[in-house]
C-alpha atoms as one frame of an Amber mdcrd trajectory, in Angstrom:
protein
 -22.343  -6.794  -8.623 -22.203  -9.347  -5.809 -20.399 -11.747  -8.134 -17.656
  -9.188  -8.736 -17.168  -8.664  -4.989 -17.143 -12.415  -4.415 -14.441 -12.875
  -7.072 -12.360 -10.057  -5.621 -12.641 -11.628  -2.167 -11.348 -14.949  -3.554
  -8.243 -13.462  -5.215  -5.980 -13.906  -2.158  -6.952 -17.581  -1.990  -6.103
 -18.099  -5.651  -2.585 -16.767  -5.012  -2.082 -19.471  -2.366  -2.773 -22.306
  -4.802  -0.214 -24.902  -5.815   2.641 -24.006  -8.133   4.116 -26.272 -10.841
   6.290 -29.062  -9.439   9.403 -27.945 -11.348   9.129 -24.462  -9.870   8.615
 -25.882  -6.362  11.680 -28.105  -6.779  13.837 -25.113  -7.743  12.582 -23.050
  -4.813  12.926 -25.891  -2.281  16.445 -26.846  -3.342  17.971 -23.859  -1.553
  16.034 -24.609   1.623  17.223 -28.226   1.633  20.763 -27.119   0.893  20.739
 -24.837   3.943  19.434 -27.729   6.072  22.665 -29.639   5.260  25.041 -27.109
   6.775  25.516 -23.349   7.040  26.828 -21.430   4.045  29.091 -18.441   4.168
  31.905 -16.420   2.792  34.841 -14.520   4.180  36.857 -11.892   2.408  39.925
  -9.856   3.129  40.965  -6.858   1.103  43.975  -4.621   1.096  43.599  -1.202
  -0.384  45.881   1.659  -1.216  47.574   3.262   1.744  47.529  -0.009   3.653
  43.805   0.123   4.280  42.444  -3.305   5.191  38.906  -4.573   4.870  37.555
  -7.790   6.293  34.020  -8.929   5.608  32.025 -12.060   6.118  28.601 -13.550
   5.964  27.105 -16.781   7.260  23.654 -18.134   6.473  21.952 -20.965   8.289
  18.384 -22.136   8.642  16.061 -23.252  11.399  15.948 -26.638   9.691  19.702
 -26.975  10.232  19.495 -25.824  13.855  16.725 -28.355  14.509  18.778 -31.134
  12.920  16.239 -31.911  10.204  17.120 -34.283   7.377  17.718 -32.219   4.178
  16.004 -34.884   2.041  12.892 -34.703   4.194  12.972 -30.897   4.157  13.128
 -30.969   0.339  10.338 -33.537  -0.018   8.003 -31.770   2.423   8.634 -28.385
   0.829   7.887 -29.625  -2.708   4.720 -31.418  -1.604   3.553 -28.390   0.355
   4.103 -25.986  -2.540   3.027 -28.119  -5.492   0.825 -30.837  -4.046   3.045
 -33.437  -5.765   6.018 -35.556  -4.775   9.402 -34.401  -6.145  10.399 -35.898
  -9.505  13.625 -37.164  -7.896  15.025 -37.303  -4.376  17.273 -34.574  -3.030
  20.187 -37.007  -2.731  20.167 -37.625  -6.493  20.561 -33.940  -7.408  24.208
 -33.238  -8.299  26.005 -30.611  -6.242  26.508 -28.565  -9.419  22.751 -27.835
  -9.390  23.096 -26.042  -6.088
């Protein structure tokens, strides 16, 4: 019975373990991308009866505000999540993969 309780108590720690490097690279790519510069969109719409709509959104990260190097952000994130170095540097990932 104690073994069962001990295993249940360890479950949260198991969830914090490393993830596969490829998965970490995919997850960290967005973070590094936001460290480069803010992202956003702006839209203007015109509806029937002359109704106008304007909307916008801007996303930026603390890494960007702190002036961190996106390559370093990517590398640190991958190592932290997977325990391994990235398979290739951030600068070699084509923009189309963003």
